[in-house]
N, C-alpha and C positions, 0 to 999 in steps of 0.2 A: 543222398548226395555223394558224388564222386569226389574223391580226394583232391583232384587237381582242379576242380571248380571252386571258385570263389563265390562267397555269398554275395547277394545283391548290395550295392552301395547303399548306406544309409542316408537319407536325404536330410539335410539340416533343416530343422523346423524354423519356420518364420518367428522372429521375435515377437512375443505377444504385445499387444497395443493396450493402452488405457483409453476408455472412451469417457471424455469430459464434456463439460458444456460451459462455453464462454459466458462469463457472469456479466458482460456487457451487452451482446448481441443475441445471447442464448443459442448460437450456432454449436452443433455437435462436433466435436474434434476428437481426432485419434492421435495419441502422442506415445512415445516410447517410455516405458516405466522408469528409465534413467533420467527423465525429465522431472519426475517428481519433486517438488520443493523448489524448483527453480522458476523464476519469471520469464514469461514468454509473451509474445505479441500475437494476438489473434490475426490469422490471415484474412479474415473476412471484414472485420472492423477496425482492426490495428490498434485495439484495446490491449493494455498490458495487464497481465494478472499472474499469479502464482499458481503452478500446476498443483492440485491437491496431493498430499501424501496419503497413500493407502493407510487406512485404520482396520486394525483387526476387530471383528466383533465377536460377541461370546459365542456365536455358533461356528467360529473358524473362518468364516468367509471374511473377505477383505471388502472394504467400501472406499469410495473416494470423496469423503465428506470434508467439509471444512477448507480453509485455504491454506492451512499450515498445521502444525502441531499445536494442540490446545495451550501448551506451556508459552509457545512463541506469541501466540495471541493474547495471552494474559499478561505476558511480561510488558508487550508495547502497549496493550490497553491500560494499564497501570499508570501511563503517562497522561490519559485522556483528561481526568479531572484536574491534574496540575496544569495541563496546556489549556484547558477550557477556562479555568478560574484566572489565569494569567492573561489570557485573551480579553476576558471581560473587565479585569481591573487594570492592566497595564497594556492595553492592545496596541497602542501607537508606537510602544518602544519594541515591539517585535519579539518579547520574551517568550511568547507562546510558541513561536516558530523555533526558537532556540531549543526548547524543551523537546521538540520533535525532531530535532537534528537537521531542520531546513535552514541552515546557515545563510545561504545566499538571500532568500527573501527577508529573513530576520535582519541581517546586516542592512539591507536596503531600508526597512521600515526604521531601525534605530537610527541610521545616519540622516535620514530625511527628517525624522522628528528633532533631533537635536541640532541640525542644520537649520531647520525653520525657526527654531526657537532661539537660536544665536542671531541669525540674520534677521528674523522676524523683530527683533527689538529696534532695528533700524527701519525696516519696510513692514507695511502692514499686510501685503499680498501673501508671503510665505506663512504668516499666521493662520491662514485658512486651512492650510494642508494639515495642520496638527489634529483638529477635530475629525478631518477625514480619515486620517490614518487610525485614530482611536476607534471611530466607527466601524472601519474595517476589523480591527482586532476583536471589538465587541461581538460583531456577528459571527466571525470566526470561532470565538469561545463558545457561543450558543450552538453552532454547528457541531463542534467537537462533543459537546456534552449530550446532544440528542441523537448521535450516532450509535448503534449496537458495537459491541467490541469487534466483531468480526468485520462490519463495514468501516470502522475506525482503522483497524490494521489493513485492510484492503487499500484504502484511500490513501493514508498517509506512511505506511510502511513499504507496501508494495509498489504502489503507482506513484509516491512521493508527490502527491499534488500540493502545489505551493500556495496557491490563492484560492479563498473559498471552498 
């Protein structure tokens, strides 16, 4: 090579992409590694989910299993039994939703139940809403307890599903 000639330019390699599957519609997506751990919307179905964080396997390869780090899933899933029992026992008061950090729906349930009990003393019609709210809480409590930890985390921590 001559001293006055320059080496050929180095081409910048394209940033590697992660291939993941939307848990809602099963469409294969390609995302940047920097998006790992972030919540995104699927361009196909508009479902919201968290991009999995790569997990190292014993062989040294990395995989994209799970929805998040296992400690995050377990920490949030520890609320599952508390929220489920509160839903079953105190359903109409919305305590189970407060446990999950869903303060908007929890406030609606609490205010409606207390309002119906207060106004219901004078009127019969609002008293019919109290058993309806308790039934909603009861059903949600059972739903919480029957979900796996990963489903519970995905539904109530990532998607923040408020009702049923």
